[in-house]
NUDRENVO-647118 format. One record per residue: x, y, z of N, C-alpha, C, O, CB in turn; residue in one letter; chain. Coordinates in steps of 0.02 Angstrom, whole numbers, padded with zeros to 5 digits. Glycine has a CB too. Layout:
# residues N
R       nX       nY       nZ      caX      caY      caZ       cX       cY       cZ       oX       oY       oZ      cbX      cbY      cbZ   residu   chaine
R        X        Y        Z        X        Y        Z        X        Y        Z        X        Y        Z        X        Y        Z        A        A
...
# end
This chain:
# residues 82
R       nX       nY       nZ      caX      caY      caZ       cX       cY       cZ       oX       oY       oZ      cbX      cbY      cbZ   residu   chaine
R    04185   -00128    03777    04157   -00061    03777    04169   -00033    03702    04221   -00042    03671    04194   -00014    03837        M        A
R    04122   -00003    03680    04143    00052    03616    04121    00112    03634    04090    00131    03684    04112    00039    03541        S        A
R    04144    00143    03578    04157    00226    03592    04156    00253    03506    04174    00218    03459    04253    00245    03640        S        A
R    04132    00316    03502    04108    00341    03458    04136    00426    03465    04143    00453    03520    04032    00322    03461        S        A
R    04146    00454    03413    04171    00504    03404    04110    00561    03357    04089    00547    03301    04240    00483    03373        S        A
R    04091    00620    03392    04053    00667    03351    04092    00753    03366    04123    00777    03413    03963    00660    03379        V        A
R    04075    00776    03311    04080    00854    03330    04025    00879    03362    03969    00880    03336    04089    00899    03273        A        A
R    04039    00899    03419    03987    00911    03477    04021    00984    03496    04081    00996    03497    03986    00843    03549        A        A
R    03951    01041    03517    03987    01085    03553    04010    01069    03634    03994    01021    03668    03947    01143    03548        P        A
R    04048    01122    03650    04076    01100    03716    04037    01101    03778    04060    01080    03830    04129    01137    03730        S        A
R    03991    01121    03774    03934    01121    03838    03871    01064    03819    03834    01070    03770    03894    01210    03848        S        A
R    03869    01030    03851    03810    00994    03837    03739    01034    03858    03688    01002    03844    03817    00927    03875        S        A
R    03732    01073    03877    03669    01139    03885    03667    01134    03808    03610    01121    03787    03693    01237    03927        R        A
R    03701    01139    03774    03685    01174    03679    03661    01110    03659    03651    01122    03600    03768    01205    03614        Q        A
R    03642    01043    03668    03628    00983    03643    03565    00952    03689    03576    00918    03739    03695    00939    03643        L        A
R    03508    00966    03668    03457    00932    03695    03456    00854    03713    03473    00816    03667    03411    00944    03654        A        A
R    03441    00828    03765    03435    00771    03786    03512    00736    03816    03514    00681    03843    03403    00736    03728        G        A
R    03568    00778    03807    03612    00774    03829    03648    00785    03888    03666    00843    03899    03624    00786    03803        V        A
R    03666    00734    03936    03686    00747    04004    03753    00773    04018    03762    00802    04072    03679    00693    04038        G        A
R    03801    00765    03976    03855    00763    03979    03910    00776    03914    03896    00747    03862    03856    00711    04007        R        A
R    03949    00803    03915    04010    00810    03843    04065    00792    03875    04085    00823    03924    04026    00892    03802        V        A
R    04101    00728    03845    04162    00725    03865    04197    00736    03826    04186    00705    03774    04178    00682    03889        T        A
R    04266    00792    03827    04318    00808    03769    04371    00752    03781    04384    00744    03841    04354    00889    03773        K        A
R    04405    00711    03735    04468    00674    03747    04519    00733    03737    04517    00768    03686    04481    00606    03692        D        A
R    04570    00744    03795    04629    00785    03777    04656    00776    03728    04680    00825    03699    04673    00784    03811        P        A
R    04663    00705    03698    04703    00693    03641    04660    00692    03578    04677    00654    03533    04739    00628    03650        Q        A
R    04608    00729    03571    04550    00698    03518    04591    00755    03463    04582    00742    03404    04441    00710    03542        G        A
R    04630    00812    03477    04643    00854    03416    04687    00812    03370    04682    00817    03309    04680    00926    03434        G        A
R    04730    00770    03398    04774    00721    03358    04764    00657    03329    04803    00619    03299    04818    00709    03391        V        A
R    04699    00651    03345    04686    00567    03319    04676    00555    03231    04684    00502    03200    04602    00536    03360        A        A
R    04658    00613    03206    04674    00596    03148    04728    00590    03112    04730    00559    03059    04650    00619    03126        N        A
R    04794    00630    03146    04843    00637    03128    04884    00565    03140    04935    00546    03112    04863    00695    03156        A        A
R    04844    00533    03190    04880    00471    03205    04853    00417    03162    04886    00369    03141    04873    00452    03279        I        A
R    04782    00431    03148    04755    00377    03091    04788    00377    03005    04798    00331    02964    04667    00396    03084        G        A
R    04798    00439    03003    04830    00462    02944    04899    00424    02940    04917    00386    02895    04838    00541    02946        A        A
R    04931    00441    02993    04999    00413    02998    05013    00345    02992    05065    00333    02961    05024    00428    03052        S        A
R    04972    00285    03020    04967    00215    03005    04917    00199    02947    04898    00141    02942    04946    00178    03069        I        A
R    04898    00238    02908    04851    00219    02857    04909    00174    02799    04970    00178    02793    04807    00298    02822        G        A
R    04860    00133    02762    04914    00117    02699    04921    00160    02638    04874    00197    02623    04898    00050    02667        Q        A
R    04958    00157    02614    04969    00186    02550    04961    00146    02495    04979    00087    02496    05027    00212    02546        V        A
R    04929    00180    02432    04908    00128    02370    04950    00158    02322    04993    00201    02334    04822    00126    02343        S        A
R    04934    00130    02257    04970    00145    02207    04904    00133    02139    04864    00087    02136    05044    00093    02210        G        A
R    04909    00179    02098    04871    00177    02042    04905    00182    01971    04956    00215    01960    04825    00227    02051        E        A
R    04874    00148    01929    04890    00148    01869    04833    00145    01802    04790    00101    01801    04933    00099    01872        Y        A
R    04837    00180    01764    04776    00173    01715    04824    00182    01636    04863    00228    01623    04704    00247    01733        T        A
R    04807    00129    01598    04834    00130    01533    04769    00074    01501    04742    00029    01532    04928    00102    01530        R        A
R    04754    00095    01427    04726    00039    01398    04775   -00004    01352    04815    00011    01308    04668    00062    01360        L        A
R    04755   -00058    01380    04789   -00102    01335    04756   -00141    01281    04710   -00181    01290    04818   -00145    01372        Y        A
R    04786   -00127    01219    04745   -00165    01162    04757   -00231    01149    04807   -00249    01118    04755   -00136    01099        P        A
R    04698   -00287    01180    04716   -00340    01194    04731   -00385    01108    04760   -00439    01104    04657   -00367    01247        Y        A
R    04709   -00354    01061    04737   -00374    00995    04796   -00381    00972    04820   -00416    00926    04720   -00343    00958        A        A
R    04826   -00330    01023    04916   -00320    01019    04946   -00349    01065    04995   -00383    01050    04948   -00251    01025        E        A
R    04927   -00343    01130    04960   -00359    01212    04928   -00424    01224    04868   -00421    01211    04937   -00299    01283        I        A
R    04949   -00491    01247    04902   -00523    01278    04879   -00510    01352    04920   -00494    01395    04920   -00582    01272        P        A
R    04819   -00516    01364    04791   -00519    01435    04821   -00494    01491    04817   -00441    01522    04782   -00578    01451        R        A
R    04874   -00581    01499    04904   -00589    01547    04984   -00538    01556    05010   -00513    01606    04906   -00662    01545        E        A
R    05002   -00537    01489    05035   -00470    01483    05046   -00400    01517    05090   -00371    01548    05017   -00456    01442        T        A
R    04964   -00384    01489    04952   -00308    01523    04942   -00302    01593    04948   -00252    01628    04892   -00274    01497        A        A
R    04920   -00381    01616    04899   -00374    01685    04953   -00366    01736    04946   -00332    01788    04862   -00430    01703        M        A
R    05010   -00402    01717    05080   -00400    01751    05124   -00340    01734    05175   -00323    01763    05121   -00464    01732        V        A
R    05094   -00310    01679    05125   -00227    01669    05100   -00184    01710    05131   -00141    01740    05111   -00192    01602        D        A
R    05031   -00198    01711    04996   -00143    01754    05009   -00153    01831    05013   -00106    01871    04914   -00144    01741        A        A
R    05015   -00220    01847    05028   -00217    01923    05094   -00211    01950    05109   -00206    02009    05005   -00273    01952        K        A
R    05146   -00213    01883    05211   -00181    01916    05199   -00096    01899    05220   -00055    01941    05293   -00217    01876        A        A
R    05177   -00079    01856    05175   -00005    01873    05127    00023    01955    05139    00074    01986    05135    00029    01797        H        A
R    05090   -00013    01966    05042    00013    02021    05075   -00015    02077    05059    00012    02130    04961   -00010    02017        A        A
R    05127   -00071    02082    05171   -00074    02136    05216   -00017    02143    05221    00012    02197    05208   -00131    02133        E        A
R    05249    00002    02089    05295    00064    02073    05268    00104    02116    05289    00116    02172    05297    00095    02000        A        A
R    05217    00129    02087    05176    00208    02092    05167    00213    02190    05174    00267    02219    05067    00204    02035        A        A
R    05151    00150    02226    05146    00136    02283    05198    00141    02322    05201    00173    02374    05126    00089    02286        A        A
R    05250    00102    02291    05319    00123    02325    05355    00182    02320    05395    00202    02361    05363    00085    02309        T        A
R    05340    00208    02269    05350    00290    02279    05318    00342    02315    05335    00401    02325    05345    00316    02227        A        A
R    05261    00304    02335    05214    00336    02374    05238    00328    02456    05206    00353    02501    05141    00304    02357        S        A
R    05280    00300    02463    05298    00274    02526    05287    00201    02551    05306    00184    02606    05267    00312    02566        G        A
R    05247    00148    02498    05228    00089    02529    05295    00052    02530    05344    00056    02492    05168    00050    02492        A        A
R    05281    00011    02588    05336   -00046    02604    05308   -00091    02553    05248   -00105    02548    05340   -00082    02689        D        A
R    05376   -00120    02498    05366   -00158    02450    05356   -00238    02478    05337   -00282    02439    05422   -00145    02403        P        A
R    05369   -00252    02548    05352   -00319    02562    05284   -00329    02590    05262   -00386    02601    05399   -00345    02606        A        A
R    05245   -00262    02602    05170   -00268    02634    05114   -00264    02541    05055   -00280    02533    05153   -00172    02709        T        A
R    05159   -00241    02497    05108   -00247    02447    05072   -00313    02427    05105   -00364    02421    05136   -00224    02394        L        A
R    05007   -00311    02417    04952   -00329    02392    04940   -00367    02344    04936   -00328    02296    04927   -00292    02381        A        A
R    04931   -00432    02320    04905   -00433    02241    04836   -00425    02232    04812   -00425    02175    04920   -00499    02204        S        A
# end
């Protein structure tokens, strides 16, 4: 069984062709639940001059900074993806 959610008036009389509008009593907290279990990310931006810094070294450095940013935002270091 699948379900979906839409913003709708509280009465089906206000929606042509709709026989019944059902409101989930916990619907007001659905977004908060989704936000609380969402993943945290980290971002790092820098221009690396490959003529001075090898690409692999730059990638390792950028990854370390992005992982540090994600961890500082609350990510579990054990769950960081490459």
